C-alpha positions in Angstrom: 0.1 -0.1 0.1 1.5 3.8 -0.7 2.3 5.9 2.1 0.1 8.7 2.9 2.7 10.5 4.6 6.4 9.9 4.7 9.4 11.2 6.2 12.9 10.8 5.8 15.8 11.8 7.1 14.5 14.6 9.3 16.8 16.8 11.0 16.1 19.8 13.4 18.3 22.4 15.6 18.1 24.9 17.6 21.4 26.6 17.8 23.9 23.6 19.0 21.0 22.0 20.1 20.1 19.4 17.7 16.4 18.0 18.1 15.7 15.7 15.2 18.7 13.8 13.8 17.6 11.8 10.7 14.1 10.7 12.0 12.1 8.5 9.3 8.5 7.8 9.6 6.6 6.5 7.2 2.2 5.5 7.7 0.0 4.0 5.3 -3.9 5.2 4.8 -6.4 3.8 7.6 -3.3 3.4 10.4 -2.8 4.6 13.3 0.7 5.3 14.5 1.6 6.4 17.8 5.0 8.7 18.6 6.1 8.1 21.9 8.8 10.3 23.7 9.6 11.6 27.1 8.8 15.4 27.7 11.5 17.3 25.6 12.5 15.0 23.4 11.0 16.4 20.4 7.7 15.4 20.0 6.3 18.4 19.1 8.9 19.8 16.9 8.8 16.6 15.1 4.9 16.7 14.7 5.4 20.8 13.2 7.9 19.9 10.9 5.4 16.6 9.5 2.5 19.3 9.3 4.9 21.8 7.4 4.4 24.5 9.8 8.3 24.2 10.9 11.2 24.0 7.9 13.7 21.2 8.8 17.0 21.5 8.3 17.5 18.6 6.1 15.4 15.7 5.0 12.0 15.5 3.1 8.5 14.8 4.3 5.9 14.1 1.5 2.6 14.4 2.2 0.0 12.8 -0.2 -3.8 14.3 0.0 -5.0 16.8 2.9 -3.7 17.5 6.6 -5.5 17.7 9.5 -3.6 19.3 12.3 -4.4 19.9 15.8 -1.1 21.1 18.1 -1.4 20.4 22.0 -2.2 24.7 22.3 -5.5 25.2 21.0 -5.4 27.7 18.0 -8.5 29.5 19.0 -9.7 33.0 19.5 -11.4 33.3 23.4 -13.6 36.0 21.8 -15.1 34.3 19.2 -18.1 31.1 19.9 -17.6 27.6 19.3 -19.9 28.5 16.2 -18.3 31.4 14.8 -15.2 29.0 15.5 -16.8 26.3 13.2 -18.0 29.0 10.6 -15.0 31.0 9.9 -12.7 27.5 9.8 -15.5 25.8 7.0 -15.1 29.4 5.0 -11.7 28.6 4.7 -11.8 25.3 3.9 -14.5 26.2 1.2 -16.8 23.8 2.6 -21.0 24.3 1.8 -21.8 23.6 5.1 -21.4 22.9 8.7 -22.7 19.5 8.7 -19.2 17.5 9.9 -18.4 20.4 12.0 -22.4 19.3 14.0 -21.7 16.2 13.8 -18.2 16.2 15.3 -19.4 18.4 18.1 -22.0 16.0 18.9 -20.2 12.7 18.3 -17.0 14.7 20.5 -20.3 15.7 23.1 -19.9 19.4 23.4 -22.6 20.9 21.4 -24.5 22.6 24.6 -21.5 24.7 24.0 -22.2 26.1 20.5 -22.9 29.6 21.7 -20.1 29.8 24.6 -16.7 31.6 23.6 -13.9 29.8 23.7 -12.2 31.7 26.4 -15.1 30.5 28.9 -14.9 27.1 27.9 -12.8 24.2 30.4 -9.3 23.1 28.9 -10.7 19.4 28.1 -14.0 21.7 26.1 -11.2 24.0 24.0 -9.6 21.0 23.5 -12.5 19.2 21.9 -13.4 22.6 19.8 -9.2 22.3 18.5 -10.2 18.5 17.2 -13.0 19.4 15.9 -11.4 22.2 13.7 -8.9 19.9 12.5 -11.2 17.2 11.5 -13.6 20.0 9.8 -12.7 19.3 6.3 -12.1 15.6 6.5 -8.4 15.0 6.0 -6.7 12.5 4.3 -3.7 12.6 7.1 -4.3 13.9 10.8 -1.4 14.9 13.1 -2.2 14.8 16.8 -0.3 16.7 19.5 -1.3 15.1 23.1 -4.9 14.9 21.7 -6.7 13.6 24.8 -4.8 16.1 26.6 -7.6 17.6 29.8 -11.0 14.8 28.2 -12.2 13.0 30.6 -13.1 9.4 30.8 -16.5 9.8 28.8 -14.8 11.9 26.1 -11.4 10.2 26.3 -13.9 6.7 25.3 -15.5 9.0 22.6 -12.2 10.5 21.6 -11.2 6.4 20.5 -14.8 6.2 18.9 -14.2 9.1 16.8 -10.4 7.5 15.9 -12.1 4.0 15.3 -14.8 6.1 12.3 -11.7 7.6 11.0 -9.6 4.5 10.5 -12.8 2.5 8.6 -12.8 5.5 6.5 -9.1 4.7 5.9 -7.5 8.0 7.0 -4.1 7.9 8.4 -3.7 9.2 12.4 -0.2 9.8 13.8 -0.7 10.5 17.9 2.0 12.1 19.7 1.8 10.9 23.6 4.6 10.5 26.7 2.1 7.8 27.5 0.2 5.0 26.0 -2.3 3.6 28.5 -3.6 1.2 25.5 -0.9 0.0 23.1 -3.2 -2.3 21.4 -5.2 0.6 20.0 -2.6 1.4 17.9 -0.8 -0.2 14.7 2.5 0.9 15.5 4.4 2.8 18.0 7.4 4.0 17.7 9.7 5.8 20.6 11.7 9.3 19.6 14.5 8.7 21.4 17.7 11.0 20.4 16.1 12.5 17.7 15.3 9.3 15.8 12.3 7.1 15.8 12.6 3.2 16.9 9.9 0.9 16.5 9.0 -1.1 19.0 8.4 -4.3 17.0 8.8 -4.8 13.1 11.3 -2.7 12.6 12.0 -1.4 8.8 9.7 -0.8 6.0 6.9 -3.3 7.1 6.8 -0.6 10.5 6.6 2.2 9.2 10.1 2.8 10.5 13.6 2.4 8.8 16.0 2.1 12.3 19.2 2.3 10.2 21.4 5.2 11.2 21.8 8.5 8.8 
């Protein structure tokens, strides 16, 4: 199967501090991948590089199809309501309706906050809005940075139901996290250590990670 997201030899440094030292990753349609690393290991840097919001010093990132990016810090305006966010983002994506947004609000269980300004939302509900905005245009590849941060248990389960639907629809999903409670949910787990990615099992092209040194 052809990869929809492929990174080869990605390197990134901040001054003399090397964060990514030749990271490789391949993700196929319908695949759910967890990138696990300690705080400060470079997980967010990797995701920003994959999303194209941060330029790598070296290496390549190839994307086939549309991208949805959900950063750890919600990119929302405190003064706009949830509904206004959906309308503005739908216009930016040139969507003809808000049906997908309404569906996601219901699936994540926060439709009652439609008229609430983002600044008045709890951290968990802001994260729901953050996720909804990333999914509004039904992207082929979804990059999630600590997506269930602040979720209560019910929302956590709703999140995984949503992820299951996305996988069934052939969407590729990369989740960045420092903890993995339920490893069996993922098709592939890779550890970000010393600036490179290492598969926990099935190394090589079968796993989507090249463990060779660069």
